[in-house]
N, C-alpha and C positions, 0 to 999 in steps of 0.2 A: 403579398401586399400587406403592409402594416395597417392594423386597425386599432383604434383607441379603446375598443370594447374590452372590458375586463373579463378574464376567465371566470371570475366570481359570478358575473351576470348570467353566464351560461349554465351554472349549477351542474357540472358534469357528474355522471353516475358511474361511468366505466372509463377509467383513465389508463392509457398505456404510457409508460415512461421509457424512453430509449436511453439506456445507460451509456456512459463512455466506455472505451475499449481497453483502457490501461488501468491496472490495479490502483495506482496512486491517484489518478483522476477520479476513479469510482469512489475511493475513500473521501475525497474532497467534495463529492456531490452529496454525501449523506446528510448534511444539514439542509440542503435544498429538498431532498426527498422527504425529510421530516416536515418541512414547510408545506409541501403539497398535502401531506396527510393532515396536518393541523388545519389547513384551510378547507379541506374536503373530507371531514371525518367519516362521513357515511358513504363515500365513494368506494367502489371496488378498484383497487390499484394493482396493476400488473407491471412488472419490470421485464423489459426485453434486454438481455445481456449476453455477451459472448461467454463461453464456458469458463474461461480462466478468471473472470471477475465475479462470477455468480455467487461465490461464497461470501462476498462482501454483504450481500443482501439476503443470504439464506435464512436467517432467523430474525430479520428486521421486522419489528412490529408495524413499521410504516408501509410494508409491502404485503399484499395478500397472495399474489401469485408470481411465479417466475417462469418466463419462457426463454429457453436457451437458443441463441442464434448461432447454431453450429455450422460455420461456413465450410468446414472441411468435409463433412459427411452429409448431413440432412439438406443443407442449403448451399451446395457447392456451385461455383460459377459466378462470374462477375455480374452478369445480368440475369441469368436463369435463377440463381439462388435467391436474390431479393424478390423476384416476381413470384417464385414458389412460396416464399414466406408470406408475401402480401396476401396471397390466396388463403393461406392458413389464418392470418390475422383477421381477415374479413368475417370469419365464422364467429369471432368473439363479439362483434358489433360494438367496438369501442366508439365512444362519442368524442373523446379528446385524446390527443397525443401531445406529450410534452417532451421535447427533444433536448436532453442534456448533452448529447453528442453533437458536435458542430458539422459533421460531414454532410455533403449533398445527398449521399445514399440514404441517410436517415429520413430526410424529408421526402425523397422519392418513394421510399418504402411505405410510409404512412399515407401518402397521397394515393398510391396504387391500392392500398388496403381500404380505401374509401372512408377514412376517418375524417369527419367533417371539420373538426377543430384541430389545427396543427400549429403548435406554438414552439418557438425557439429563436435563437439568434439568427439574424440574417447574415450568414457567412457561407463561404464556399459556393457562391452563385446560386443559392437555393431559395432566395427570397420569394420568387414567384410561386413556389410550391407551398408556402406557409400562409395560413389564414390569419395568424397572429405572429407576425415577424417583428423581432425586437432589434433595433439598431444598437451597436455597441458604442458607448461613450468613451472618450479619452480617459475620463476619470476611472471607469471600470477597468480599462486595459492596464492601469497601473496598480490595481489592487491584487490581493491574494486571490487565488482561484476559488477559495470558499466563497468569497464575496462576489466573484464573477457569476456564479450560478444563482446566488441569492438575488443579485441585482436584476437578473433576467426575470425571475419570478415576481419581484416587486414591480417591474415595468408591466407585467401582465395583470397587475391588480391584486396580487396576493400579499398578505401580511407576513413578512419574513419571521421565521421562528429563530431560536437560538442558533448561534454559529458553530457550536462545538460539534466535533465529529462523533459519529455513532457507529460502534462496531460490536453489537451484542454477539455472544458466543453461547452455544448449547452448554448446559450444566454438566452433562456427562463428559463432554470433550474437555472442559476446564478441569474436571476432577482428574482425568487422565494426565493432562499436561502438568498440573500441580504436583501430582505424584511422581512423574518422571523427573521433573526438575528437583524435587526434594530428594530423590535418590542420588542425583548428582551433587546436590548441595550438602548432603549430610554423609555421603559415602566417598570413599577414595575414587577420584576420577579414573585412575588406572584400572580399578576393578570393573567399573561400568564399561570402559572402552574394551577391555579384554572380553567381556561377556557379549557385547552387542555389536562390535565392529564387523561390518559385512553382513549383518542379519537385518531382518525386518524390525521395525520399531516394536518394542514389547507391548503387550496388552496391559490393561489396568490390573488384571489379576496377577500377571507375572511381576509387575512392579510392586504390588502390595505384598508379595512374598519376600521382597528384599528387606533385610533388617538394616535400618538406618542407624548409624552411630557417628560419634564425633561432633565437633562444633560445626555450625553452618559456614559455608564458604560462598563468596560472591559468584553468581552465574552471569556471565557477560555474553551477549549475543554479538556476532559479527555478520555483516552483510557486505561482502566484497564485490558483488555483482551490480550491474545496472544495464537494463536492456537497451537504453538509448545509444550507448556507444562508449568508447574509451575516454572521451572527454568528460565523462561523468564518473569515471572509475579511478579512485585513489589507487595507485600502484599496489598490486598484491604483495610486493616485497615490503611495502610499508605496513600493511596489515600484519605480515609475518613478523616484522620487527616489533610492532606493538604487542603482539602475542608473547614474544620472547621477553620484552620488558615487564609485562604483567606477570608472566610466569616467574621471572627472577625476583621481582619485588614482593610477590605473594607466596614465595616458595614454602615458607614455614607454616603460614596459616592456610594456604591452599586457595585454589580458584578453579573455575571451569569456564572454558570459552566454547560456546556453541556456534558453529559456522552454518549459516542458513543460505539457501539458494536452490536453484534447480540443478539438474545433472550437468548443465553447461558450466556451473561453478565448482564442480568437483575437483578440477585440476588446481584451482586457486586454494581450495580447502586443504588439499594435500601439501601445497607449498607452505601454507600457514602452519600446518601440523608438524611438518618435518624440518622447519627452519633451524631449530636449535635442539640440543640434547634434552632440554626441559619440556619444550612445547608438546611433544606427543603424549605426555602424562596429564596435560591440562585441556587439550583441544578435542572436542566432540564434533565430528563431521556429520552434519544433518542434511547436506546438499543432496537433492534428488530423493530423499527418504520421506519427505512429508508432502501432503497436499497443502493447499493454501490455508484451509481451516486449521489444520494441525500446526502449521508454522505460526499462524496468528495466536493460537492458544499458548504455544511455547514462548513466543516473544512477550506476551503479556506477563509471563512468570519470570522473565529475566530481571535482574537487578539493574542492568544497564544494557544499552544497545548502541554499537558503533556501526555506522552505515553510510553508504554513498547516497546520493539523491536518487531514490528509486521507489518502487511501489511499497516495499517493506518498510522504508522510512516513514511513509504516510500511515502504514498500518500501526507501527510503533507509536506514532503521534496520536492516532485514534484510540489506542488502548491505554494511553497514559504512561507508557514505559519511558523512564529517563533515557534520553538519547543524545548521541553526538552525531550530527549530520555534517558530512564533509562535502563541500560544494566546489565544483570546477567551472564548467562552461555555462551552467544554467543559472536562472534567476532565483536567488534565494528569497526575494521579496514575493514574487508571484507564486512560487511552488515550494517554498520552504516548509518545514514541518509545522503544522498548525497546532502548537502545543506549548504550554508554559514549562514543560519538563524537558525541553530540547535546547541544546547548545549548537549553534551553527558555526562551523569552522571553515573559513575561506580566506583567500588572499586577494586583496584588491589589485587588479591589474588593469592597465590601460585598455586592454582588449576584451575585458570581461564585463558582463556575461556575453559571450559570442553566440551562444545557443547552437553551436556546431557539434556534430557527433565526433569529429576528429579535429584536433588542434590545427587551425589554418596556418599557424606559424611553425608548427612542427616541434615545439619545445614543451608544451603541456606544463608550463611553469605554475599555472594556477593551482595545480595539484602537486607537482613535484616539490614546490616550496613549502608544503605542509609536512612537518616532520612527525615521526612517530612519537617523539618525546613531547611535542606540543599537544598531541591528542591524548597521550597518557596523563599529562598534567590535568587536563579537563576531566578525564575519566576518574582520576583519584579524587578530585573535588566532588564529583558526583557520588562516589562510593564511600568516601571517608566517614560520613556520619555513622554508618553501620559496619563498614568493612575497611578499616585503615590498613595500609600495606604493612608487611613485616619489616621492610627495609626502605 
């Protein structure tokens, strides 16, 4: 039931935040997490997150502790798992839970954990489980997701902090990533590929032993995957064509294309790498070789990033990496990259955004109509101040 009482009035001392379950959504909540910290600077704040988004908050100064919601092992079972976790959460004696996740389960979990103040949007039929339920206004529904979470906190009486995304990374990790990218940037890509292909990523010590020579070349990140479904995925053949165009036009000065993703994206990376006779000498396949933290650090070091609407798109936005975001079925206003360094490439269709995982009309024209040449022209504009093409 909704109450007009402000969370500020309750002066919480031990706050549990339930994170969202997708990487991109978690990135977009970081301004809201900072708002919670700024309004309750002396509170002990714990983040409850699934393992695959935990790195988003790993070194955040806005979070004191992290609890992993491991549904596959520790807390398995649709009902047994949440109840088991609720028993564990009771031991922490949280006085307040702020639910950034919209699911019914999130409210059920904190209710079962005996947390007296339970705040969040009244969604998914969970209003009765919330002590501080917030209705969603039509105005909020039309905003970017960053404002969606901030609006909820404002309705709860908090003063919103800045809206910019926050993704701090450990210094030692950044040193490793910068050194690896510099090895690619200043060394022949063919040399790095020949040494590292099929092996684990090199350590900092191994990278520091490589002698860098030659002028720097642009390092461009590709992200051909998207967990939502094919209606968010620019065809891999077009990524491959783009790689070939880049390789051709930067052949004399050189370039490196790093393909990011999970093991699921390895086949796409292979297609991109083997598309033409030139691309194998320029493409570095990183799919399945990095954890999220490593991917984040490497993306931060890229000169540009070409991506589908995905979690890594939001990571690049949060890190300030110049990006080209390709949109198909999803809403570029609500979930576009929240960054001044991003270009959104999309085609207006009468059926878009349909928000479907698969094209209901079977043609996928919202993505098929975006050519590799179009994306390349935007990329050159992004790179040209530092790295003009050879041809």
